[in-house]
N, C-alpha and C positions, 0 to 999 in steps of 0.2 A: 504494499500500500504505499502511496505517496504522502507527502506532507500535506496535512489539512491547512486550509488558509485560516487566518485568525481575524480577518477583516475583509468586508467587502470594498472598502475605500469609499463608500458612500454614506453619508451622514444619515443617521436614523435607521439604517438597515443592517440588522444583525446577520451574522453567518448562521445558516441552518446546518447542523451536523448530519442531518438525514433528509437531503433535498428530494431524493427519489421518492421516499414515503409521503413527504408533504405534497409533492406534484401529483402522485397517484390519487391522494385523497382529494385534492382540489379538482382534477380533472374528472374523477368519478362523480363528484357532487354535481358538476356542470352537466354531465351525461344524464344523471338522474332527473334533473330539472327539465332537461330537453325532453324527456319522455312524456311530459304533460302538454306538449306542443303538438299540433296536428303533424302527422308524418309528411304531409304535403307541403307544409310551410318551408319556403326557401330559407328562412333563418335557421330552422331546425336542421335541415339537410346539409347546409354548408358548415354550420357550427359543429354538428356531430362528426363530419368529416374531418375537420381541422383538429378537434379535440382527440379523436380517436388515433390520428396520425402522431400526435404529440405524445399521447399516452403509450402508443406502441414504442416510441423512441425512448421513453423513460423505462419501460419494461426490458428493453433490448440492450441499452447502453449502460454498463455499470460505472464507467468512468465519468466523474462529474464534468470534468473539462470538455471531454468529448461530447457529452450530453449538452452542455451549454452552446457548444458550436453548432450542433445539429438543430437545436431549438431556435436558434438565432433570435434570442430575446434578451441577450445580455448574460449576466451572471444568474445562476439558478435562483438566487434569492430575489432577483428582479422578475424572473418568470413566475415564481410563486406569488409575489405581489400582483402581478397582472392577472393571474388565475383567480387570486382572492377578490380583486376589484370587479372581475367579470361576474362572480357570484353575487357580490355586493350590490352592483349597479342594476342587476336584473334586467339586463339589455333584452330579454325575451318578452318582457311585458309591453302591453300596448302603450302608445305615447299618451302622456297626461293631457296635453292639449295639441291641437294640430298646429304646425307651423304656419307662419304668415305665407300667403300665396306668392309673394314676390321675394322670398328668402334667397332663393338661388340667382336672382338677377345680378348682373355684374356690369358695369360698375353700379353701385347702389347709391351714386350721387348724380344730381342733375346739373349739367354744364350748360350754361347759357351764353 
């Protein structure tokens, strides 16, 4: 076994001693939530695909550094934070209010 890192170098982000376990838990939670969404929903289909790919990487790659490289999300602690935020934000729920009709117009200023 190699030397374990002692810091992430990122303020407020502690090192996880068991990142594989944490990622397995978070990805499994996300997949469980997705089961409540219609199988035909694009969000479910594509999110399941992405999370299953990431979970397969976690299960297949024992080396933390190699796993970080494969996941392409930064350090494992950052990837864990991303997964945790995904669960917290509940992006699968309907929007609270509809966005303004002109939200995507650019530029959003009138030039006279």
